[in-house]
C-alpha positions as CSV (number, residue, x, y, z in Angstrom):
1,A,-77.4,-51.2,35.9
2,K,-77.0,-50.0,32.5
3,Y,-73.8,-51.0,31.5
4,S,-72.3,-54.8,32.1
5,T,-69.8,-57.0,30.6
6,M,-68.7,-60.4,31.4
7,I,-65.0,-60.9,31.7
8,V,-63.7,-64.6,31.0
9,F,-60.0,-65.3,32.4
10,K,-58.4,-68.2,30.3
11,P,-57.5,-71.3,32.5
12,G,-54.5,-70.5,34.6
13,T,-55.1,-66.6,34.5
14,D,-53.8,-65.7,37.9
15,V,-57.1,-63.7,39.2
16,S,-55.4,-63.5,42.8
17,S,-55.5,-59.4,42.6
18,L,-59.8,-60.0,41.9
19,E,-59.9,-62.3,45.1
20,A,-58.5,-59.6,47.2
21,L,-61.0,-57.3,46.2
22,V,-63.4,-59.9,47.1
23,D,-61.9,-60.6,50.1
24,A,-61.4,-56.7,51.6
25,A,-65.2,-56.3,50.4
26,I,-66.3,-58.9,52.6
27,A,-64.4,-58.1,55.5
28,D,-65.1,-54.3,55.2
29,K,-68.6,-55.0,55.5
30,F,-69.4,-58.3,57.0
31,G,-66.2,-58.3,59.3
32,D,-66.6,-62.2,60.7
33,K,-69.8,-62.7,60.7
34,V,-69.7,-63.5,56.7
35,P,-73.0,-64.9,55.8
36,S,-73.1,-68.7,54.6
37,N,-74.8,-68.0,51.4
38,L,-72.6,-65.7,49.9
39,R,-72.7,-64.9,46.7
40,N,-69.3,-64.7,44.9
41,P,-68.9,-62.7,41.7
42,L,-65.7,-64.8,40.8
43,R,-67.3,-68.0,39.1
44,D,-66.2,-71.1,37.2
45,G,-66.3,-70.8,33.4
46,E,-67.9,-74.5,33.3
47,E,-71.5,-73.1,34.6
48,K,-71.7,-71.4,31.4
49,S,-70.0,-74.0,29.0
50,H,-73.4,-74.3,27.2
51,L,-72.4,-71.0,25.6
52,G,-69.2,-72.4,24.4
53,G,-66.1,-71.0,23.5
54,A,-64.0,-69.5,26.4
55,F,-66.3,-70.9,28.9
56,V,-64.4,-74.1,29.6
57,E,-62.6,-76.0,32.4
58,G,-60.6,-74.1,34.4
59,A,-61.7,-70.6,33.3
60,K,-63.0,-68.1,35.6
61,F,-65.8,-65.2,34.9
62,L,-66.9,-62.2,36.4
63,T,-69.5,-59.5,35.6
64,A,-69.0,-56.1,36.3
65,K,-72.1,-53.2,35.8
66,S,-72.2,-49.5,36.0
67,K,-75.0,-47.4,36.0
68,F,-72.5,-44.6,34.5
69,V,-71.0,-44.9,31.0
70,P,-67.5,-46.6,31.4
71,G,-64.2,-45.0,29.9
72,I,-63.2,-47.0,26.8
73,V,-60.0,-46.6,25.4
74,G,-57.7,-48.0,23.0
75,A,-53.5,-49.8,23.9
76,D,-52.9,-45.9,22.9
77,L,-55.2,-44.7,25.5
78,G,-57.2,-43.0,22.4
79,A,-61.2,-42.9,23.1
80,I,-62.8,-45.4,21.3
81,I,-66.4,-44.1,20.2
82,D,-67.5,-46.6,17.9
83,P,-69.0,-49.4,20.1
84,S,-68.7,-51.9,17.2
85,E,-65.0,-51.7,18.4
86,I,-66.2,-53.4,21.2
87,Y,-67.5,-57.1,21.2
88,P,-67.8,-60.7,22.5
89,G,-64.4,-61.6,22.1
90,V,-62.3,-58.6,22.5
91,E,-59.1,-58.8,24.7
92,A,-59.5,-55.9,27.2
93,R,-58.5,-54.3,30.1
94,I,-61.0,-53.6,32.8
95,Q,-60.6,-51.2,35.6
96,V,-63.2,-52.7,38.7
97,S,-64.1,-52.3,42.1
98,A,-65.6,-54.7,44.5
99,F,-68.1,-53.9,47.1
100,A,-70.5,-56.5,50.0
101,Y,-74.3,-56.3,49.8
102,S,-77.1,-58.0,52.0
103,M,-80.4,-57.1,51.0
104,N,-83.5,-59.1,50.6
105,G,-82.2,-62.4,52.1
106,N,-79.4,-62.1,49.5
107,A,-75.5,-61.3,50.7
108,G,-73.0,-61.2,48.1
109,V,-70.2,-59.1,46.6
110,A,-70.2,-57.7,43.0
111,F,-68.1,-55.6,40.9
112,S,-68.5,-52.0,39.6
113,L,-67.2,-51.4,36.4
114,S,-65.2,-48.3,36.0
115,N,-62.9,-48.4,32.6
116,V,-62.3,-50.5,29.6
117,Q,-59.1,-50.7,27.8
118,K,-59.4,-52.6,24.5
119,V,-55.9,-54.7,24.0
120,R,-56.6,-56.4,20.6
121,D,-58.9,-57.3,18.7
122,G,-60.1,-61.6,19.2
123,E,-62.4,-64.3,18.1
124,R,-65.9,-62.8,18.2
125,L,-67.7,-65.0,20.6
126,G,-71.5,-66.0,20.7
127,N,-74.0,-66.4,18.0
128,S,-73.8,-62.4,17.1
129,N,-72.1,-60.6,14.2
130,A,-71.7,-57.7,12.9
131,A,-74.5,-55.9,11.0
132,E,-71.7,-55.1,8.2
133,T,-71.6,-58.8,7.6
134,A,-74.9,-60.0,8.1
135,F,-76.3,-58.7,4.9
136,D,-75.6,-57.6,1.4
137,A,-75.7,-54.3,0.1
138,I,-79.0,-53.5,-1.5
139,D,-80.4,-51.2,-4.5
140,V,-83.1,-49.5,-2.5
141,S,-84.5,-48.0,-5.8
142,D,-85.8,-51.6,-6.2
143,L,-87.9,-51.4,-3.5
144,L,-90.2,-48.5,-4.3
Protein backbone atom coordinates (compact mmCIF):
# COMPACT_ATOMS: atom_id res chain seq x y z
CA ALA A 1 0.00 0.00 0.00
CA LYS A 2 1.17 3.52 -0.77
CA TYR A 3 -1.06 5.35 1.71
CA SER A 4 -1.78 4.39 5.28
CA THR A 5 -2.89 5.86 8.54
CA MET A 6 -2.93 4.65 12.11
CA ILE A 7 -6.02 5.75 13.98
CA VAL A 8 -5.95 5.80 17.78
CA PHE A 9 -9.21 5.85 19.71
CA LYS A 10 -9.22 7.30 23.21
CA PRO A 11 -10.27 4.98 26.04
CA GLY A 12 -14.04 4.72 26.18
CA THR A 13 -14.59 5.51 22.49
CA ASP A 14 -17.42 3.46 20.99
CA VAL A 15 -15.85 1.33 18.25
CA SER A 16 -18.84 -0.99 17.88
CA SER A 17 -19.47 0.11 14.27
CA LEU A 18 -15.91 -0.91 13.38
CA GLU A 19 -16.30 -4.21 15.26
CA ALA A 20 -19.46 -4.83 13.22
CA LEU A 21 -17.50 -4.27 9.98
CA VAL A 22 -14.88 -6.78 11.16
CA ASP A 23 -17.54 -9.35 12.11
CA ALA A 24 -19.28 -8.95 8.73
CA ALA A 25 -16.00 -9.40 6.84
CA ILE A 26 -15.21 -12.55 8.85
CA ALA A 27 -18.67 -14.01 8.24
CA ASP A 28 -18.51 -13.18 4.53
CA LYS A 29 -15.09 -14.78 4.00
CA PHE A 30 -15.03 -17.67 6.46
CA GLY A 31 -18.66 -18.39 7.40
CA ASP A 32 -18.62 -20.61 10.46
CA LYS A 33 -15.10 -21.96 9.75
CA VAL A 34 -13.14 -19.08 11.33
CA PRO A 35 -9.39 -19.79 11.53
CA SER A 36 -8.00 -19.94 15.07
CA ASN A 37 -5.07 -17.66 14.17
CA LEU A 38 -7.26 -14.85 12.80
CA ARG A 39 -5.65 -11.39 12.99
CA ASN A 40 -7.97 -8.63 14.21
CA PRO A 41 -7.28 -5.11 12.91
CA LEU A 42 -8.71 -3.45 16.06
CA ARG A 43 -5.90 -3.71 18.57
CA ASP A 44 -5.19 -2.62 22.13
CA GLY A 45 -3.27 0.63 22.50
CA GLU A 46 -1.06 -0.97 25.12
CA GLU A 47 0.68 -2.88 22.29
CA LYS A 48 2.24 0.41 21.19
CA SER A 49 2.68 2.00 24.63
CA HIS A 50 6.42 2.37 23.90
CA LEU A 51 5.39 5.09 21.41
CA GLY A 52 3.74 7.12 24.19
CA GLY A 53 1.12 9.74 23.44
CA ALA A 54 -2.34 8.32 22.85
CA PHE A 55 -1.26 4.68 23.21
CA VAL A 56 -2.53 4.19 26.74
CA GLU A 57 -4.44 1.52 28.62
CA GLY A 58 -7.97 1.25 27.29
CA ALA A 59 -7.15 2.87 23.93
CA LYS A 60 -7.77 1.01 20.68
CA PHE A 61 -6.07 1.51 17.34
CA LEU A 62 -6.24 0.35 13.75
CA THR A 63 -4.25 0.80 10.59
CA ALA A 64 -6.01 1.49 7.30
CA LYS A 65 -4.25 1.33 3.93
CA SER A 66 -4.90 2.13 0.29
CA LYS A 67 -3.08 1.86 -3.02
CA PHE A 68 -4.94 4.99 -4.11
CA VAL A 69 -4.80 8.56 -2.81
CA PRO A 70 -7.59 8.95 -0.26
CA GLY A 71 -9.85 11.97 -0.48
CA ILE A 72 -8.90 14.46 2.24
CA VAL A 73 -11.21 17.31 3.25
CA GLY A 74 -11.52 19.72 6.14
CA ALA A 75 -14.45 20.20 8.50
CA ASP A 76 -15.99 22.55 5.90
CA LEU A 77 -15.61 19.84 3.20
CA GLY A 78 -12.98 21.91 1.36
CA ALA A 79 -10.19 19.82 -0.16
CA ILE A 80 -6.93 19.72 1.81
CA ILE A 81 -4.01 19.89 -0.60
CA ASP A 82 -1.16 20.82 1.76
CA PRO A 83 0.26 17.55 3.18
CA SER A 84 1.48 19.35 6.33
CA GLU A 85 -2.19 19.77 7.34
CA ILE A 86 -2.39 16.04 8.09
CA TYR A 87 0.07 14.84 10.73
CA PRO A 88 0.27 12.40 13.66
CA GLY A 89 -2.08 13.81 16.27
CA VAL A 90 -4.61 15.56 14.03
CA GLU A 91 -8.22 14.75 14.94
CA ALA A 92 -10.07 13.27 11.99
CA ARG A 93 -12.91 11.11 10.79
CA ILE A 94 -12.13 8.29 8.40
CA GLN A 95 -14.09 6.25 5.91
CA VAL A 96 -12.95 2.64 5.80
CA SER A 97 -14.13 -0.73 4.62
CA ALA A 98 -13.13 -4.08 6.08
CA PHE A 99 -12.10 -7.17 4.19
CA ALA A 100 -10.99 -10.61 5.32
CA TYR A 101 -8.01 -12.39 3.83
CA SER A 102 -6.35 -15.78 3.90
CA MET A 103 -2.97 -16.15 2.23
CA ASN A 104 0.30 -17.92 2.89
CA GLY A 105 -0.95 -19.32 6.19
CA ASN A 106 -2.06 -15.93 7.48
CA ALA A 107 -5.70 -15.07 8.01
CA GLY A 108 -7.28 -11.91 9.27
CA VAL A 109 -9.22 -8.78 8.60
CA ALA A 110 -7.79 -5.48 7.36
CA PHE A 111 -9.18 -2.01 6.80
CA SER A 112 -9.04 -0.27 3.43
CA LEU A 113 -8.79 3.54 3.63
CA SER A 114 -11.15 5.57 1.43
CA ASN A 115 -11.46 9.13 2.74
CA VAL A 116 -10.33 11.40 5.57
CA GLN A 117 -12.04 14.44 7.07
CA LYS A 118 -9.84 16.59 9.28
CA VAL A 119 -11.93 17.74 12.23
CA ARG A 120 -9.36 19.90 14.02
CA ASP A 121 -5.70 20.27 14.84
CA GLY A 122 -4.38 18.20 17.72
CA GLU A 123 -1.17 17.84 19.66
CA ARG A 124 1.55 16.57 17.32
CA LEU A 125 2.50 13.02 18.34
CA GLY A 126 5.79 11.24 18.08
CA ASN A 127 9.27 12.61 17.68
CA SER A 128 8.53 14.42 14.44
CA ASN A 129 8.01 18.12 13.97
CA ALA A 130 7.30 20.34 11.01
CA ALA A 131 10.34 21.33 8.94
CA GLU A 132 9.40 24.99 9.42
CA THR A 133 9.97 24.64 13.16
CA ALA A 134 13.06 22.42 12.96
CA PHE A 135 15.34 25.05 11.43
CA ASP A 136 16.15 28.73 11.62
CA ALA A 137 16.12 30.78 8.42
CA ILE A 138 19.56 31.34 6.94
CA ASP A 139 21.05 33.72 4.42
CA VAL A 140 22.26 31.45 1.63
CA SER A 141 24.67 34.15 0.38
CA ASP A 142 26.76 33.34 3.49
CA LEU A 143 27.26 29.85 2.10
CA LEU A 144 28.69 30.89 -1.24
